[in-house]
N, C-alpha and C positions, 0 to 999 in steps of 0.2 A: 395331543388333541384326540378326543374320543371320536369313534366312528360316527359318521352322519351322512345324510344324502345332500346336504347343502351347507355352504360355508360363506360367511360374509367377512370381508377383509377391508379395513380402512388403512390407507398408507399416507403418511404425512412426511413431507420433505421436498427435495428438488425432484419432482416427478411429473412436471408438465413441461412440454417442449424439449424433451430429451429422449423421445422414442419409447416412453414407458408403456403406454397403452398398446402399441403394436407388439411390444415384447410380451405383455400379458396375454394378448390375443394369440400369438403364435405358441406360447407355452401351454396355455389351456387346451388349445385344439390338438397339439401334439400329444398331450396326455389323455385326450378323450373326454374332457370336461365340457359341459355346456354352461351357459350363464352370460354374464356381461361385465364390462369394465367401462367406467366413465370418469371424467374430471368433475370434481365438485369444488366448492369454495375453499376447502381446507387441504385438498390433495386429490387422491384417487380412491374410488370405491370399486370393489371387486365382488361379484357374486358368482360362486361356483356351484355347479350341481353335478351329481353322479347318479346313474341309474341304480347303483348298488352302494350301500353304506361303505364309507372309506374314511381315512384320517387325513387325506389330501396332503400327506407329508411330502410326496414327490414335488407337488407344486410349490409348497412353502420352501423347500430346499432350493429349488430353481430361483424363486423370488429373492432369496438371500445371496446366492452364489453367482447368478448369471444375469443380474440386472444390468441395464445399459450403463456404459462407462461414465456418462455424464450425470447419472442420477445419484441422489443422496437420500437414502431412507433414514429419517430421523426417528420415526415411531411407526409401529405396525400394531393394529388392533384386530385380533382374530376371534371370531365368535360363531357359534352355530347359526345357520340361516334357515329360512323356510323354503322347502322344496316346492317349486311351482311347475315343474315339468318343461323347462326350457328345452328346445329341440337342437339348438346350436349355441356356439359362443359368439357374441357380437360386441361391437364397440358402440356404446350409446352416446347420444349428444350430451355435450357439457351442460351441467346443471349449476346454476348460480348459488348464491348464499354469501355469508360473511367471508370476505376474502383474506386469507393469510396463507395462500399457497405460495411456495417459494418459486422463484424463477432462476433458471440457470444463468450464469455469467455468459458473456460472449466468448465463443470457442473458435479456435483456429479451424480452417478447412481440414477435413479428415483425409486420410490416404485414399479412400475409395473415390471421393469426389475429385481429388487432385488427379488421380489416374484418368478418370473420365475426361477431365478438362484438358489433359495433355494428349488425348487419343484422337487423331484425325478421323473424321467420319462420325464420331459421337455427336449427338445433337447439341451437346453443351461444350463442344470443343472450343477452347480458348474463351469460354464465357466467364467473365470476372465476378459473377454473383452465384455461382454454383453452390449448393448446400444440400443437406439432408437432415434427418432427425438427430444425427450424431454430431453436427457441426453447424457453424454459422453464427449470425448475430442473434442476440437474445435481449439482454437488459437494455441495450442502447436503442432498440426499436420498439419496445413495449410501452404502450400508453396505459393499459388497464389489464387486470387479471379477472378471470382465468385467461391463460395464454392462448388466444385464438387469433387467426389472421386478421379479422376485422378490428381487433384491438391492438394492432401493430401498425407501423408505418408502411407495411406492405398492402394495406387495404385498398390503396389506389391502383394496384396492378391486378387486372382481371386475368385469372388463369386461362391459358389456352387449353384445348381439349387434351393434349398430351400430358401437360402438367396436372390437369384435373384428374385424369385417369390414375396417375401415380399417387396423387394426394388421397384418393379415395380407396386405394387398394391396400388392405391391411398387411398383405405379404410384401409390399414394396418398401424399400429403404426410405422412401420419401413420404410414406403415409403420414398425413397430418404434420408434415414439415411446414410450419407456418410461413417461413420466408421462401418457399419453393418458387423457382423462377427458371426461365430459359431465355434464349435470345429473342424468341417470338413474343413473349408476354411480360418479361421482367425488366428491371432497371437497366439503364444503358449508361455507358461512359462517354464523357465529352472532354476533349482537350481544348482549352481556351487560352488565347494569347492574353497575357495580363495587361499589356499596354493598350491594346485595342478592344479587348473583351469580346473578340470575335472567335468563333470556333476555328480550330486548326485541323487539317486532315491528317490521318495517320494514327490517331488514337494512341494506344499504349506503346506500340513500337516507336512512334514518333517521340513520345515522352521519354523513352529510354535513350533515344538518340540525342535529345536536348540535354539530358543529364551528362552523357558522355562528352558533350560539347562544352561543358562547364556552366550550364545554366542552373538556376535554382527553380524547382518546381514545388507547388503545393499539391499534395496527393490526399484525397479524401479516403479515410479508412472507416473503421467501425464507430469510433467515438469522437471523431474530429479529423482535422487535417494534420499531416506531417509536412514539414519543409524538408525537401530532399535535394541532395546534391552529390557530386562525385567526391569521395573522401581523399582522393589522390590529387585533386586540383587545389593547390594553395590559394589561387585566386578565388575559387568558389567558396572555400572555407572562410577566407577573409571577408568576402561579401556577406556571407550568411551571418557571421558574428557581428558585423556592423548592423545588419537588418534587425537582429534580435537583441542588440546591445548586450552581447555576451562575449566579453574579452577572453576569459579563461575557463568559464564553466564548461564541464565536459559535454560533448555531443554524443548522442546515441547512434549506434550503427545497426543496420539490418543486412544480414548476410544471406546469400542465396541458399546455403546449406551448411551443415555442421563442418564439412571439410574446409570451407572457406574460413569459418571461425577459428579452426585449429591452426590455420596458417599464421594467425596474428595473436592468439591467446592460448593459455594453458588451462585445460579443463580437468577437474576431477569428476568422479562419477556423480555425486550429488548435483554439481553444476550442470553437467550434461543432461541429467534428468529434468532439471528445471528448464533449461533452454529448449528442450525438445518436447516438453509437456504440451498438452492441448491449450494451456493457459497462455503460452507464448510471452512470458515477461521479458523485459530487459534484464540480463544477468551480468553483474559486474565480475569481470574475469581478469586474472593476472596477465599482463602483456607478455607475449612471446617476442614480438618485434613491435616497436613503436609506430604509431601513425601520427605524423607531425600535425599539430594543430587540433587534434581531436580531444585529448585530455591532458593539457599542459601541466607539468609538475607532478603528475600522478602516475601510478604504476598499474592502474586498472583501466580497462576499456569496457564500455557497456554495449553488449551485443544482444540482438534478438533475431529470431528467424521469421520469415514471412508468416503471417497468420490469416490474411484474406486471399482469396483467389487472385484479386487484382495485384497484390504484392508479388505473388509467384509469377504472374505473367510479366510484370515490370522487370523482375530480376532474371528472366530467362537469358538475357544477354548482358547482364551486369553481375559481377561477383559480389559487389559490396556498395552500399549507399549510406550516406548520413540520413537519418530519419528522426528529426527532432520535432517537438511539438510546435504547431503553428500559432505561436502567441507572441505578443509583445512581452517585454520583460515584466515578470510578476503577474501577468494576466492569465486567465484560463485558456485552455485549448479551444480553438475556434471550431464551431460545428457547422457553419454554413458560410457561403461565399461573401455575403454582404454584412456579416456581423462586424460591429464596431466601424473601423475605417475601411474594412473590406480586406479580403485575403489577397487581392490583386496588388496591393501596395508592398507585399512581402516577397514577391517572386517574379519570375519571368513568364511562367505559364502555370495553369491550373489543370490538373487531371481530376475531374470531379464526376459525380453521378447523381441521378435523380431519386435515390432512395433516401428519404429524410431521416435525420438522427433525432430521436426523442430526448435522450439523455447523453450529454457529452461525457467522455471518460478518457483520461490520459492512459498511457502505457504504465503497467506496473514495473517497478524496479526492485530487484532482489539480489542479495549476496547469499553465499553459502558460508555459514560459520559453524564450526564443530559438527559438520555433516548435516545441519538442519537449515531451513530457510531463515533469512534475516531480511525482512522487508524494509526497504528504503522508502518505497511508495506503493501503496496497495490500491489498485484501481482496476483497469480492464482485465478480464479473465478471472478475477477473484470476487468482485462485487456483483451481485449482492448475496453471496453465500451466508447462511444464517449461523449464529452462535447459540448453541443450546445453553440454557440456564439450569443450574441444579434445582431439583424439584422443590427443595425447601425455600428457595428464593422466589419461586413463581407466585405471581399475584394476578388478580382479576384487573382488567383495564389495561390501558396503554400508557407508555412513558416515552418522552422525547428528551434526548440529550444533545446539546448544541456544541460541545467541545470547548476549545480554547479560542485562540486568535490566529496563531501561526500554524501552518500545515493542518488546517482544520478538517474534521469530518463531522457528520451528524449521525446519531444512532437512534433507532426506534425499537421499542419492545412491544411484543404482543404474543399472547398465547404460549409463553414459555421460551421465546426465541428473540434474539437481538439481530437486527440487520444494521450493519454499519456502512455508510456511504463510501463512495470513492473519495480519494484525496481531492480537497477543494481549494487548497492554497492558503495564502495569507489574506485575512479579511480586511486588513487596512487598505487594500486595493479595491476600488469601487467595483470593478467587473467581477472580482472574486466574491465580493459580498452578494452581488446579484446571483452568481452561481450558487452560493450558499442558500439563498432564498428559493431558487428554482428547484434545488435538490430536496429541501424540506417539503415543498409543495408536491413534488413528484413521488417521494416515498410515502407521504401521507395519503395521496390519492391511490397509489398502486396497492398499498397494503391496508387501506381504509383505517388510518390511524387517527384517533380522537383522544389526545393525551389528557390524562388526569393530573399529570405532573410534568414540569419541564425543569431540566437541570442545566447549569452553566458553570463556568469557572468562578473562582472567588474574586477575581479582579473586577473592580467596579466599573472600569472604563473600557472593557472589552466590548466589541460589537455584539458578541454572542450574549453577554450578560444583559446588555440593554435590550436586545431583541427578546430575550426571555421575559424581562420585566414588562414589555409591551403586550405580552400574550394574554394577560388577564386570568391566568390559572395559577395554582400553587407552584412556587418556584423555590428550588434549593440550589445553593452554591457549594461547590466542592473544591477543596484546596487542590491545586495543580498536581503536586507530586503524589499526594494521596490517591488521586484519580489514576495516575500511572500504575501504582501498585495494585489497585482494585481491578484494572483491566487485565493484568496478568493472572490475578486470582480467579477472575471469572472465566477466562479462557481455559485455565487448567482445572476448573471446577472445584476449587478449594471450598469446603463447606463453611457456613457461618460459625463463628466462635473460634476457628483456628487462626492463630496469630502467626505472622511471618515477619522477617526482617526485610523491609523494602529498602533497597539501595537505588536511589533514583538520582541520576546525574544528568543535568542538562544546562542550558544557558540561563534560563530565567523562568521563575514561577512566582506568582504573588503569594507571599507567606501569610500564615495565620496572624502574624503580628504586624502585618502591613508593610514589611520590608521585603526586598528581593531575595528569594531563595534560589538555589541552583544545584547544590550537591548535598543530598539529604539522606539520613539514616533514620528510618521510621519503623517502629513496632506497630503493626497494623492488622486489623481485621475489618470486616465490612462496616462495622458501626463507627469506627474512628481510628485515630492513630496517636502515638506518643512520639515526639521528636527526640530521638536519642542523641543525635549529633549532626554535624554539618561541617563543611570546610570553613576554616577561619575566614571571616569576612575581610575583604580588601575593597578599597574604593573603586568605583567605575568612573574614571575621570572623563567627563563629557556625557555621562549617561549612555544613551543608545549609541553614541559615536564610538564608545569604547569597544563595541562589538564589531565595528567596521574598520578600526585602525588598531591592529594588534600591538603596535609600539606603545600605545597608551597603557595597556594592561601590563606590558613588560615594565614600564616605569612604576606602575602601582606596586607590582610585586618586588621590584628592586628597592623601592622606598621602604616597604614592609620588612624585607629581609635584612637590609643594611642600615636600618634606622636613620635614613636620610643621607647617609654618606655614600653617594652614588659611585659604584665602581666603573672601571673602564670596560665597556662591552662593545665589541666590534659592530654589532648590529645597529647600535644607536648612532654610529657615524653617518647613517643614512638619513637621520632626522635632523632638521634644522635646529640649531642651538636655541633659538628663540621659542620654538615650539616645545622643546624639552623643558625650558624654564617655565613657560606658561602652564604646562600640565602639572609640573611639580608644585607650583603655587596653588593650583586648583586642589591638589591632593592635600597639601598641608593645611590650607584654609577651609577645606571641606566645602568647596564651591562646586555645585553640580557634580558631585562625586559620591553618589549614594553607596554605602557599603553593601556588598553582596557576597554570597557564598557560592558563586557560580563555578562549576567545573569547566564549562565551555570557555570561560574567560581565562582560567588557568592554562588550558591548552593553548589559547591564543598567545599568552605571554611566553610560554616555553617555546612554542614554535618560532616566535620572532627572535627570542634570545639565541636560539640554536641556529638561526640563519635560514629557516625553512619558509617563513611567512613573508609576504610583501608588506609594504607600508600600509596599504589599504586593500582589503579583500573585496572581491566582487560578489561573492555568494556566501550564504551561511555555511559555517564549518569549513571554509576553504583552508584556513590556517591549520586546524587540527588534521584535516585530510592530507595536507602536504607533510606534516610531521609523521603521520602514520605511514605514508608512502616511503618515507626515508628509513623506516625500521628495517633492520637486517634479520629480524626474527631469530636472533641469537640468544644465548643463555647468559646475558649480562646480569650483573647484580643490580639491586635496586638502590636508589638514593635514600638517604635518611629522611624521616618525617617525624611528626610528633603529635600525639594525642594530648591536648591541653584543655584546661578548663574553658568552657564556652562563655563568650560575652553575651550570648543570647539565651533564650529560654530552652536550653538543652544541656545535658550533662557534659558534653565534650565538643571540642572543635578540632579538626585536623589541620595542623599548621604545616605549610610547605616552605617555611623560611630556610630550613637546612637544605631542602631540595634545590631551591633557587641559588643558594650560595655554592652548592656543589656544582651546579651546571655552569655558573659563571667561572668557577675554578677550572672546569674542564674546557671551556671555551678558550681560556687563557693558555691552556696546554695544547690547544688545537686538536682536541679529541674529535674524531670523525662524527659527522651529523648522525649517521646510522647508529653508532654506539650510544649517543646521547638519547636518541629516540627510543632505542631498546630499553635503556635503563629507566627512562621516564615511564614508559608503559608498564614495566615491571613494578615500578614504585606504586602506581595506582592499583595494580592488581594486589600488591601486598597490603595496601590500605584497606581494600575490600575484605581481604582475608582476616586482617586484624580486627576490623569492625565486626565481622561475623563471629569470631571467637569471643569477643567481648559480649555480644548479644546472647550467645549461648550460655556464657558463664553467669551473666547478670539477669537475664530474662528468660532463660530456658527456650530460646528460639533456635530451631533446627532447620527451618526452611528459609532460603534466601531468594528474594525476587530481585532481578536486575532489570531496570528499565530506564527510560529517558534517552534523549537523542544521542548522548555521548556513547551509548552502547551500540550505535551503528558502527563504531570503530571495531573492526574484526580483530585486530591485534590485541586490544584491551579485553574484549569480551572472551576470546578463547583462553587467554592467560588467566583471567579471573575464574572462569569455569573450571579450568584444570586445577587451580589451587584450592578452590572451594570443595570440589569433589574429592580431592586427596585428603581433605580434612573431615570428610564424612558428612558434609552438608547436602541436603536436598536442594537442588538449584532449579529455579523456574525463570524463564524469560519468554518474551513474546515469540511465537512461532507463526501464528496465522495472521498476526497484525504487526505493525511497525512499533519499535520501542519509542519512536519520536511522538510528537504531539497528536498524530493521527489516532492514537489509542485513547486519548483523553475522554472522548464521548462514550466509549465502551465502559471505562471505569466509572463515569458519572452514572450510567445506567445501573451498574452494580450497587452504587450507594443508594440510588433512588428505590430500587427493589427492596433492599434491606430496610430502608426507612418505612416503606409501605406494608411490609410483611405484617399480616394479622390485622390490618386496618380494612374496614369495609370500603 
């Protein structure tokens, strides 16, 4: 930068509500510069002046290296300014304009606030809503942008003189901390008896005592309520599972500190970093010692650390609690006491508060795979961080993508960035569809989105497709597995024109030919794809019922592998003979048995044949998760498989007939379940490697994209990555997003941007 007496800087990114203006104020004053800083519609503007010409390099270095930890600078525009003779550096009032400033996700309470809260004599001692510019609620309390107090749910709380003084002091840690509060002027906690709906005395301490006594409490957090109980009380766990209609699905745990976590789980460094980060996700960890009833038939436990002051106060006298979402089965997390049938029907007491929640958001759930994050669910703590789009894909105007049907999210595009919503759930449940509609409305209002194009899945009967058709604007449909590939390409900023091999494995996606797809090998770029191969199709006897009863898929694969001559398989002894006969007839006569290339259903079949899966699963991917949990992570060989001619519109289909026959043979020899699981996971990793080599030889493809819900399987993902990298392939997989259907809306945005490129 040439020497000048004035400099103007525009900063775009997550720079509001994260202490950015106070940081600029302190930095400029410490370096002797005059001028001002202010929030504007797109971010922050800075004007610097110096009495003598300078290059302001010291300020720019501090801006880059010392910015607040929660800020995220996406773009900085630096230019010479006009010297006006400012006498000091000030923070000016927010100026409006078209809004696409980013807002920070909700962040856990910082160490400084937690220290104050635990210090007797401090005016915020034991106050459950302490916060500062470095921590606290953000996305879940914001109604509009720019991020100012009157545009959050804190506007109803009038600051006391002490809070006002801190709020207006640029040198204070709480300068312009919009949720600033104290016991005198801020939100308050109330403990309510669920049966009488009358307040109980004793507050948080009484709530902890009720938990120790085996009661179930609903506790209001940042994005909704948790149902909380003692994880060591079998009776409490049993009651909670009955209330939530959750027989075996894992329950999340909240531990007082990392030492408690390490008593029950084994952590590596990446897992510890995720667990202790300011985002505070639930992290799936390998068990050190089991907790009965928490995660039946699995070897992982989901732990999180406290992230609100209220959680810390509740856990002062409790080592560990169950903290699961306060929702009926398949419904969204509840954000207020009276929603639906009311929170009181789900618990013995409610620990609530009077700070409203604008946007509900569940806890994020993450694994660590190959040292990097692997999102199972992306929500609180990570939403609404933006995704930058490569310059060549940027267009004028706004785009809205509605995702698929299951594990849905929506995404919006504006000014070169995509914001993807929190996990919304399965839209065939009415309350989740309402959540979907309220999220579209909230994001559209928050970021002033007026879409010129809406995108949905290819499936004609999805709720998202029908919603898009009702919008009355141009509408594009994107094939499900193609959208998975595009999401990863956009995240990793792959340029237009570059083709990749997309290996997308999941349970179901509507195919371009109108048939169910599920395990696909696609040569793809942003403009389209070629279907290179898929798993050989087998019937889904009973349609959707085949995904709920793994024995049906076991029969389908046995019929395929043994040409109708059913072998003796111990697992089938659990199925009534008349049911076996009925399903075999369905398969043979092709009654309600659509052929599909589903990888998820292959996992179901193998899991059942090997003795890991139950007759009927409670939750999606339960059978594959049980099979993964059984793996020994040994160096077992792979089973045989075959690349054969495809019966569909693709060059090849992968047949697992030999794999199934080998597994049946091993079951007859009483091979341990762990060895069978290892060999099966190795088989799929070998299929991936063989397909990649074929794509390299036949199509000159060197980059492999792995996506789809099957790649939430850490054992499979890590084995596949190891083999591909050993073969010299460039490997890409979701890091900032989930490989499951949550990423569909992001991929749809990528297709829409490429479609609109160059169009006015």
